[in-house]
N, C-alpha and C positions, 0 to 999 in steps of 0.2 A: 656317377650314375646314381639316380635316386630309385630305390626299390619301392614297388607298390605304387608308382606314379601313374599307372595306366598304360605306360609305354611298353611295347613288347607283348608277348603272349600272356594270356591270363594264367594265373597259377592254378585255376580250376582245370585247365587242360592237362596239368601234370597228373591229375587223379586218374586219367585214362591210361596212364603208364604204370599201373600198380603191380601187376603180376610179374614178379621177378623169377620165381622158380617155385617148385612144390614146397620147399622149406623157406622159412623166413630168412632174410639176409640181415646180417649185422655188420656194419661198416665202421671202420675207424678212419676219420678224416684228419689228415695232418696238413697244416698250412701255417704260414707265417703270420698272417693278419687275423686277429680275433673277429673282426666284423665279417670277413669272408667265411670263416669257420662257422659262425652262428647262422649266417644266411644259407649256406650250403646245407647245414644240418636241418634247418627248417624246411627247405625245399625237398630234401630226401624224405623227411618224416611225412610230408604231405603225400608222398608216393608210397607210404607204408613201409619204408625202409628204415629199420632201426639204425641210428647212427650215433656215434660218440665222436667228440672233437678233442683235439689236442694240438699243442705246438710241437715243433720238432724237438725241443728240449725234453719234453715228457714222453715222446712217442715210444722209445725203446722200452721204458718201464711199463707203459700201457700195453704194448704188444706182448710183453712177458707175462702180464697178469690177467689179461682179459681175452676171452675167446671171441674171435671175429671171423666172418666169412671172407672179407676182403679189406684191403687198405687202399685209400685214395690219398696220394701224396701230391701236394701242390707244387707247381713249378718254382715257387719262391723258397722252398726248403733248401737250405745250404747243402753243398755237396758232401761235406764230412758227415752230417746228420743223415743225409739221404743214403749213403753207403751203409751206415749202421742199421738204419731202418730196413733196407733191402735184405741185409744179412739175417736179421732176426726174423723177418717175414718168411724168407726162404726156409730157414731152420724149422719154423712152425708149419710150413706148407700152406701159407696164406698168400693168395694171389694179390698182386699190386696193380693198381690202375694209376697211371700218371695223369694227374689233373692238369688242365691247361685252360683255365678260365680266360686269361689274357684279354680282359676288356669286353668279353662277350656278354650278352644278356644272360644272367644266371639261370633263369627259368628255362630258356631255350637250350642252354648248355646242358643242364641236368636232363631234360627230356630227350634231346636229340643225340647227345654224345655220352654223358656220364652213365646214365641208366643202361643203355645198350652195352657199354664197355663192362660195367659191373655184371650184367647178366651173363655175358660171354665168359668173363674171367671165373665166375663162380661155377658155371656149367663145366668148364674145362677142369677146374679143380675137383669137382664132384666126380668126374669120370676117370680121374687118375687113380 
């Protein structure tokens, strides 16, 4: 898939989905593919969501050292790393959103699936 080719929804539409909660959201995105990480980070930043990216190898260290509102973990993250990441996130009270891009248009996925899931996860976490 070629990003920015004009196919799919305009990235400008993402700007309409800006308000996440009363406080700003800081998300750690964990995925296997660097190009996916960078593209997802760009899409989230266009929606005023502060995001940091990392691979599964670095994720535990980042979770231990950086305060985040939520973690997005991609479907390609290997199971042993996934278990470690979940354990650290739970210990720190950080909600996890399972990412599943799976060939979907990234802009549509962020707008229609990821942002609502992040909103919900952070709201639940804030009410606990």
